[in-house]
KOLZAKOL-900010 format. One line per 8 residues: number of its first residue (from 0); their letters; for each residue x, y, z of C-alpha. Coordinates in Angstrom, 3 decimals. Example, Ala and Ser with C-alpha at 12.3 -4.5 7.8 and 13.67 -1.06 7.14 Angstrom:
<sites>
0) as) 12.300/-4.500/7.800  13.670/-1.060/7.140
</sites>
This chain:
<sites>
0) xxxxxxxx) 103.230/61.731/151.723  103.325/61.969/155.504  101.640/64.757/157.455  105.085/66.124/158.310  106.129/66.186/154.637  102.877/67.894/153.668  103.366/70.539/156.360  106.918/71.155/155.099
8) xxxxxxxx) 105.639/71.615/151.541  102.902/74.030/152.650  105.433/75.995/154.744  107.754/76.134/151.703  104.891/77.535/149.616  104.135/80.160/152.269  107.829/81.084/152.389  107.704/81.719/148.650
16) xxxxxxxx) 104.702/84.053/148.851  105.565/85.723/152.184  107.973/88.358/150.713  105.195/89.694/148.462  102.823/90.024/151.419  105.513/91.558/153.614  106.335/94.162/150.967  102.797/95.491/151.509
24) xxxxxxxx) 103.076/95.323/155.301  101.298/91.990/155.652  102.159/88.400/156.430  100.655/84.925/156.571  100.869/82.020/158.981  99.803/78.394/158.771  96.998/77.558/161.206  96.322/73.915/160.313
32) xxxxxxxx) 96.098/71.261/157.628  92.932/69.190/157.822  92.343/65.790/156.204  95.417/66.357/154.036  93.332/68.435/151.619  92.381/71.676/153.373  94.793/74.347/154.573  93.811/77.029/157.057
40) xxxxxxxx) 95.936/80.172/157.123  95.769/83.501/158.887  96.466/86.688/156.951  98.195/89.224/159.197  99.202/92.882/159.300  97.936/95.009/156.418  96.477/91.882/154.783  93.744/91.775/157.447
48) xxxxxxxx) 91.943/94.929/156.332  92.941/94.782/152.682  90.016/94.869/150.276  91.715/92.461/147.859  92.823/89.865/150.415  90.369/87.237/149.103  91.816/87.662/145.617  95.331/87.414/147.069
56) xxxxxxxx) 94.313/84.314/148.986  92.832/82.521/145.972  95.099/83.608/143.140  98.369/83.912/145.031  98.400/81.800/148.165  96.169/78.920/147.055  97.860/78.634/143.667  101.321/78.591/145.255
64) xxxxxxxx) 100.349/75.993/147.864  98.818/73.770/145.161  102.049/74.041/143.162  103.983/72.619/146.130  101.251/70.221/147.335  98.785/69.346/144.530  96.552/67.299/146.837  95.426/70.465/148.625
72) xxxxxxx) 91.896/71.294/147.481  91.200/74.510/149.352  92.846/77.268/151.322  90.746/79.031/153.964  91.589/82.293/155.720  90.857/82.202/159.442  90.259/85.725/160.725
</sites>
């Protein structure tokens, strides 16, 4: 899979989860993909100060990204 294809898959995953975040006044953006295995994202809006954002990141965002791009090993939130 090319870097461009991987980015498209990660963006598709974020598009799937974005409506749930936006319904709570938050959002997410892709910062970078490193070594084809690590995704850096930025939680935005209400997600920034939310006490459960790490749970959202791991159980929602990371799981969704891995569904679209199984080679991704970790998702990191960049504040």
